[in-house]
C-alpha positions in Angstrom: -87.6 -57.8 -1.1 -84.2 -59.2 -0.4 -83.9 -62.6 1.1 -81.0 -62.6 3.5 -79.0 -65.7 4.0 -76.4 -66.0 6.7 -73.7 -68.4 6.0 -73.3 -70.9 8.8 -71.9 -74.3 8.2 -70.5 -77.5 9.8 -67.4 -78.8 8.2 -68.0 -82.4 7.6 -65.1 -84.9 7.5 -66.6 -87.9 5.8 -65.0 -90.8 7.5 -65.4 -94.5 8.0 -67.4 -94.5 11.2 -69.8 -97.3 10.1 -68.2 -99.6 12.7 -69.6 -97.4 15.5 -73.1 -97.0 14.1 -74.4 -99.7 16.4 -73.9 -97.3 19.2 -76.9 -95.3 17.9 -78.9 -98.2 16.5 -82.7 -97.8 17.0 -84.3 -101.2 17.2 -87.9 -101.7 16.3 -88.3 -103.8 19.4 -91.0 -102.2 21.5 -89.0 -102.9 24.7 -85.8 -101.2 23.4 -85.1 -97.7 24.7 -85.5 -94.6 22.6 -82.1 -93.5 21.4 -81.3 -89.8 21.7 -78.0 -88.8 20.1 -76.5 -85.5 21.0 -73.2 -83.7 21.5 -72.9 -81.8 24.7 -70.6 -81.1 27.6 -71.3 -82.5 31.1 -73.8 -79.8 31.8 -75.9 -80.0 28.6 -75.6 -83.7 28.1 -76.1 -84.2 31.9 -79.2 -82.1 31.7 -80.8 -84.4 29.1 -79.7 -87.4 31.1 -81.5 -86.1 34.2 -84.6 -85.5 32.1 -84.4 -89.0 30.6 -84.2 -90.4 34.2 -87.2 -88.3 35.2 -89.2 -89.5 32.1 -88.4 -93.2 33.0 -89.6 -92.6 36.6 -92.9 -91.1 35.3 -93.7 -93.3 32.3 -91.5 -96.4 32.5 -90.1 -95.6 29.1 -86.3 -95.6 28.9 -84.5 -92.9 26.8 -80.8 -93.7 26.2 -78.6 -90.7 25.8 -75.8 -91.2 23.3 -73.3 -88.4 23.7 -70.7 -88.2 20.8 -68.0 -85.6 20.1 -69.2 -82.5 18.3 -67.0 -83.0 15.3 -68.4 -86.5 14.8 -72.2 -85.8 15.3 -73.0 -84.7 11.7 -71.0 -87.6 10.2 -72.5 -90.1 12.7 -76.1 -89.1 11.7 -75.2 -89.2 8.0 -73.7 -92.7 8.3 -76.7 -93.8 10.3 -79.0 -92.5 7.6 -77.1 -94.3 4.9 -77.3 -97.5 6.9 -81.0 -97.0 7.5 -80.3 -97.0 11.2 -81.1 -93.5 12.5 -81.7 -93.0 16.2 -85.2 -91.9 17.4 -84.1 -88.4 18.5 -81.2 -86.1 17.9 -80.0 -82.7 18.9 -78.5 -81.7 15.5 -76.6 -78.7 14.3 -78.9 -78.4 11.3 -81.3 -80.4 9.2 -79.2 -82.5 6.8 -80.4 -83.0 3.2 -79.4 -86.7 3.6 -82.1 -87.3 6.3 -84.5 -84.4 5.9 -87.3 -86.6 4.5 -87.3 -88.8 7.5 -88.3 -86.2 10.1 -91.4 -86.4 12.2 -93.9 -83.6 12.2 -93.5 -81.5 15.4 -95.8 -78.7 14.5 -98.3 -79.3 17.4 -95.4 -79.7 19.9 -94.0 -76.3 18.8 -97.5 -74.7 19.2 -98.3 -76.2 22.5 -94.8 -75.3 23.9 -95.0 -71.7 22.7 -91.7 -71.9 20.9 -90.4 -68.4 20.1 -91.8 -67.3 16.7 -88.4 -66.3 15.5 -87.2 -69.9 16.0 -90.3 -71.6 14.7 -89.2 -72.6 11.2 -91.5 -74.4 8.7 -90.3 -76.7 6.0 -91.1 -74.6 2.8 -92.3 -77.8 1.1 -95.2 -78.7 3.4 -95.3 -75.9 6.0 -94.6 -78.3 8.9 -92.3 -77.7 11.8 -89.9 -80.6 12.0 -87.1 -79.2 14.3 -87.4 -77.5 17.7 -84.7 -75.3 19.2 -83.0 -77.1 22.1 -82.3 -73.8 23.9 -81.5 -70.2 23.0 -77.9 -69.3 22.3 -76.5 -65.8 22.1 -73.1 -64.0 21.6 -71.9 -61.8 24.4 -68.9 -60.3 26.3 -67.2 -61.5 29.5 -64.4 -59.8 31.4 -61.8 -60.8 33.9 -63.2 -58.7 36.8 -60.0 -59.0 38.9 -57.9 -57.5 36.1 -60.3 -54.6 35.6 -60.5 -53.9 39.3 -56.8 -54.1 39.7 -56.2 -51.6 37.0 -59.0 -49.3 38.4 -60.8 -49.2 35.0 -64.6 -48.9 35.0 -67.0 -50.9 32.8 -70.8 -51.1 32.3 -72.5 -53.6 34.5 -76.1 -53.9 33.2 -78.3 -53.6 30.2 -79.0 -49.9 30.9 -75.4 -49.0 30.3 -73.6 -49.0 27.0 -70.1 -48.5 25.5 -68.8 -48.4 21.9 -66.1 -50.7 20.6 -63.8 -47.7 20.5 -64.5 -47.1 24.2 -64.1 -50.8 25.1 -60.7 -51.1 23.3 -59.4 -48.0 25.0 -60.4 -49.2 28.4 -59.2 -52.8 27.8 -55.8 -51.4 26.8 -55.7 -49.5 30.1 -56.2 -52.9 31.8 -53.4 -54.4 29.7 -51.0 -51.8 31.0 -52.4 -51.2 34.4 -52.9 -54.8 35.5 -50.2 -56.5 33.3 -52.7 -58.4 31.2 -51.2 -60.1 28.2 -54.1 -59.4 25.9 -57.1 -57.0 25.9 -59.5 -59.4 24.2 -59.8 -62.8 22.8 -62.7 -64.0 20.5 -63.7 -67.5 19.4 -62.6 -68.2 15.9 -66.2 -68.5 14.7 -68.4 -67.0 12.0 -71.2 -66.9 14.6 -69.1 -64.5 16.7 -67.9 -62.5 13.6 -71.5 -62.0 12.3 -72.6 -60.3 15.6 -69.5 -58.1 15.4 -70.6 -57.0 11.9 -74.1 -56.3 13.1 -72.8 -54.1 15.8 -71.2 -51.9 13.2 -74.6 -51.6 11.5 -73.9 -54.2 8.8 -76.5 -56.7 7.5 -73.8 -59.3 7.1 -73.7 -61.4 3.9 -76.8 -60.5 2.0 -78.5 -62.2 -1.0 -80.1 -60.1 -3.6 -81.4 -62.3 -6.5 -78.5 -64.5 -7.6 -75.8 -62.4 -6.1 -74.4 -61.9 -2.6 -72.8 -58.8 -1.1 -71.3 -57.3 2.1 -72.2 -53.7 2.8 -69.7 -50.8 3.6 -70.5 -51.2 7.3 -69.4 -54.9 7.1 -66.2 -53.9 5.3 -65.4 -51.4 8.1 -66.1 -54.0 10.8 -63.7 -56.5 9.1 -61.0 -53.8 8.9 -61.5 -53.0 12.6 -61.2 -56.6 13.5 -57.9 -57.0 11.6 -56.5 -53.9 13.4 -57.3 -55.5 16.8 -55.4 -58.7 15.7 -52.5 -56.8 14.3 -51.6 -54.5 17.2 -51.2 -57.1 20.0 -54.6 -56.4 21.5 -55.8 -59.8 20.5 -53.9 -63.1 20.4 -53.6 -63.5 16.6 -52.9 -67.2 17.0 -56.6 -67.9 18.0 -57.8 -67.1 14.5 -54.7 -67.9 12.5 -53.4 -71.0 14.3 -56.5 -72.5 16.0 -55.5 -71.7 19.6 -58.4 -72.2 22.1 -59.9 -68.8 23.0 -61.7 -70.2 26.0 -58.5 -71.6 27.4 -56.7 -68.4 26.7 -59.3 -66.5 28.8 -59.2 -69.0 31.6 -55.4 -68.5 31.9 -56.3 -65.2 33.6 -54.1 -63.2 31.3 -56.8 -61.7 29.1 -59.0 -58.7 30.0 -62.1 -59.7 28.0 -63.6 -62.6 26.1 -66.1 -62.3 23.2 -68.0 -65.6 23.3 -71.5 -66.4 24.4 -74.1 -67.5 27.0 -73.1 -71.2 26.8 -69.8 -70.3 28.6 -71.6 -69.4 31.8 -72.0 -73.0 33.1 -68.5 -73.9 32.2 -67.1 -70.8 33.9 -69.1 -71.5 37.0 -67.5 -75.0 37.2 -64.0 -74.3 36.0 -62.8 -70.8 36.7 -61.6 -70.6 40.3 -58.5 -68.4 40.1 -60.3 -65.1 39.3 -63.6 -63.4 39.3 -65.4 -63.1 36.0 -68.5 -61.1 34.9 -70.8 -60.8 31.9 -70.9 -57.2 30.6 -72.9 -55.4 27.9 -71.5 -56.1 24.4 -69.9 -53.0 22.8 -71.8 -51.4 19.9 -70.6 -49.3 17.0 -73.3 -47.9 17.0 -75.8 -50.8 17.0 -76.7 -52.8 20.0 -76.8 -56.3 18.6 -76.0 -59.9 19.3 -76.3 -63.1 17.1 -78.8 -65.5 18.6 -80.6 -68.6 17.6 -80.9 -72.3 18.5 -78.1 -74.0 20.3 -79.1 -77.1 18.4 -82.3 -78.5 16.8 -84.3 -81.3 18.4 -85.5 -83.7 15.7 -87.4 -87.0 15.7 -86.9 -89.6 13.0 -89.6 -91.7 11.5 -89.4 -95.2 10.2 -87.9 -96.7 13.4 -91.2 -98.2 14.6 -91.5 -95.8 17.4 -92.9 -92.6 15.9 -95.6 -92.2 18.5 -93.3 -92.9 21.5 -90.7 -90.5 20.0 -93.2 -87.7 19.6 -94.6 -88.3 23.0 -91.2 -87.9 24.7 -90.3 -84.7 22.8 -93.7 -83.3 23.7 -93.1 -84.2 27.4 -89.6 -82.6 27.3 -91.1 -79.2 26.2 -93.9 -79.2 28.8 -93.3 -76.1 31.0 -92.3 -77.9 34.1 -89.9 -80.2 32.4 -88.4 -77.7 30.0 -87.9 -75.2 32.9 -86.1 -77.9 34.9 -83.8 -78.6 31.9 -82.9 -75.0 31.5 -82.1 -74.7 35.2 -80.0 -77.9 35.2 -78.1 -77.2 32.0 -77.8 -73.4 32.6 -79.2 -72.2 29.3 -81.7 -69.7 28.0 -85.2 -71.1 27.2 -86.3 -71.1 23.5 -90.0 -70.9 24.5 -91.9 -68.0 25.9 -93.7 -67.7 29.3 -91.2 -69.5 31.5 -89.8 -68.3 34.8 -86.4 -69.9 35.0 -84.6 -69.6 38.3 -80.9 -69.9 37.9 -79.0 -70.9 41.1 -76.0 -68.8 40.1 -75.2 -65.8 37.9 -78.9 -64.9 37.3 -77.8 -61.4 36.4 -75.7 -62.8 33.5 -78.6 -64.7 32.0 -80.8 -61.6 32.5 -78.3 -59.5 30.6 -78.3 -61.9 27.6 -82.1 -61.8 27.5 -82.1 -58.0 27.5 -79.5 -57.8 24.7 -81.5 -60.3 22.6 -84.7 -58.2 23.1 -82.8 -55.0 22.1 -81.2 -56.5 19.0 -82.4 -55.9 15.4 -84.1 -58.6 13.4 -80.9 -59.5 11.5 -79.5 -60.9 14.8 -82.0 -63.8 14.7 -81.7 -65.1 11.1 -78.4 -67.2 11.1 -79.7 -70.5 12.4 -83.2 -70.1 11.0 -81.9 -69.5 7.5 -79.5 -72.4 7.9 -82.3 -74.6 8.9 -84.5 -73.5 6.0 -81.6 -74.2 3.6 -81.4 -77.8 5.0 -85.1 -78.3 4.4 -84.5 -77.2 0.8 -81.7 -79.7 0.3 -78.8 -77.2 0.5 -75.8 -78.0 2.7 -72.7 -75.8 3.2 -69.5 -77.6 3.8 -67.4 -74.4 4.5 -67.7 -71.1 6.4 -66.6 -68.5 3.9 -67.0 -65.6 6.3 -64.6 -67.2 8.8 -62.3 -68.9 6.3 -61.7 -65.8 4.2 -61.3 -63.5 7.2 -58.5 -65.8 8.5 -56.7 -65.3 5.2 -57.3 -61.5 5.5 -55.8 -61.2 9.0 -53.0 -63.5 8.1 -52.0 -61.0 5.3 -52.7 -63.4 2.5 -55.2 -61.1 0.8 -56.6 -57.5 0.9 -60.0 -56.5 2.3 -61.5 -56.2 -1.1 -60.2 -59.6 -2.1 -61.6 -61.0 1.1 -65.1 -59.7 0.5 -65.0 -60.9 -3.1 -64.0 -64.4 -1.9 -66.7 -64.5 0.7 -69.5 -63.5 -1.7 -68.2 -65.8 -4.5 -68.0 -68.8 -2.2 -71.4 -68.1 -0.8 -72.9 -67.8 -4.3 -71.3 -71.0 -5.4 -72.9 -72.9 -2.5 -76.3 -71.2 -2.3 -76.9 -69.1 -5.4 
């Protein structure tokens, strides 16, 4: 039976951040607060801050939220581990081989909280769950509703309606011409987004079979389709080739649609005021699929003299009442079952994401779980071959066959 590995990585710039490690120092002093290091916007980070305030009111135990830039989080934790000064808690992108042996056992917390089975990942070495999904993240499509309405172009509005990528592109081009939109689509320059695009074409993505890796014919077709959209002015090529911000491009009001994910909802609620936007079903060609997993992984570190207090807080955070409150405050999908989350705005958008997750094939769930399992096993990818080589392909530096060879070769070198 093939073991599928989805390549997902955080590029780590090893720098001299030791001077700032004291910001996340975890003293053994019983009176010192628990240190919770994360990287989040005002909504996510603010959500955890409100939960920390609530915990202090209920228990008298202070939890200090240390919010660092996303690009610095992995390096900050690595430097802290090397200095034997890890925080008590972190919302990490993955389990890092440098500190994987210092994780607390959260198996009972996962069981009591009813964490979704697809996101309950055991360490292969001891069968213990040591990381909990902070929330559920999923890829999906947004449109500039004003542009579509101005052009008089229809679009599906709920999970019961579908469209293919061919149909979407044709309609979005009508919006370009009919409403004067500069582009029909922009997509985050992310392997996370590109994987879901491959799945929608019926691909299994980057697949491991023994010591080798491969991309199927459906994946090749999807990559060729993606290049065509970048080549004909339908997409702003600079997002993938020059690093332009896809979110800012969409917020400019000059783009018909944006292929991103559920995490954008809270940001759009707060920051898009010049036009109406909407979540719509993701196109399929022919498979209805997304790419979903953990937004980040909540981990607790041992050896700081506060193992019991750390586990107690994490357990409290995942109790139904508290975790529901966090999801409502932060505007995110729950990673546990059995909750009734009431979103004050755009409840239909969250419902659409849940429906698409439920309708997706199993392959849509494996990216973050395979990545976490690799971290437990001491493997760490420093590159994103799927993204990096696709950029070279759409830039005209290499052919599709050279691109696929480069993706599979780089993956094998890292994980084979």
